[in-house]
C-alpha positions in Angstrom: 78.2 129.3 130.7 79.5 126.0 128.7 82.9 126.0 130.8 80.8 126.5 134.5 78.7 123.1 133.5 81.8 121.5 132.3 84.0 122.6 135.6 81.0 120.7 137.7 80.6 118.1 136.1 84.1 117.0 137.3 83.1 117.5 141.1 80.3 115.2 140.9 82.0 112.5 139.3 80.8 109.0 140.3 83.5 106.4 141.7 84.0 104.4 139.3 85.6 108.0 137.4 87.4 108.7 139.7 89.4 105.5 140.2 89.3 104.8 136.3 93.7 105.8 135.0 92.5 108.3 132.9 94.5 106.3 129.6 91.7 103.6 130.1 88.6 106.1 130.2 90.1 107.4 126.7 90.4 104.1 125.4 87.1 102.8 126.5 85.7 105.8 124.7 87.5 105.0 121.3 85.8 101.6 121.5 82.5 102.8 122.2 82.5 105.6 119.2 84.8 104.3 116.3 84.5 100.2 117.1 87.4 97.6 118.0 89.7 97.9 115.3 90.1 101.6 116.3 90.1 100.8 119.8 92.8 98.1 119.3 95.5 100.7 117.5 94.8 102.9 120.8 95.5 100.1 123.4 97.9 98.5 121.1 98.4 94.3 121.4 100.4 94.3 124.1 97.9 95.7 126.5 95.3 93.3 125.4 97.7 90.6 125.8 98.5 91.8 129.4 94.5 91.5 129.9 94.4 88.2 128.3 97.4 86.7 130.6 95.6 88.1 134.0 92.0 86.6 133.2 94.0 83.6 132.6 96.2 83.2 135.8 93.2 84.6 137.3 91.0 81.4 135.9 93.2 78.7 136.3 93.8 79.8 140.0 90.2 80.0 140.8 88.9 77.0 138.7 91.9 74.2 139.1 94.4 75.4 141.4 91.7 76.1 144.9 89.6 73.2 143.9 92.8 70.9 143.5 93.7 71.9 146.8 90.7 71.8 148.4 90.2 67.9 147.3 93.3 67.1 148.3 92.9 68.5 152.0 89.7 66.8 152.2 90.3 63.1 150.5 94.0 63.1 151.1 95.7 62.6 147.7 
């Protein structure tokens, strides 16, 4: 009976569960169950550094470069 319930669980996955890679799902589960230190060990520092750099670049583009080019075009710097 339990196996049948587990099989139907995979059929009714939501959109987020379908697009999330398995290694990220496992790491998120580790973060939730065991805390930050265990999650850091499961992901590795390189992954966290990559996430940090991604958000750094994204925020520089959104909050510095786009306003600069808009102001340059509007005010003719």
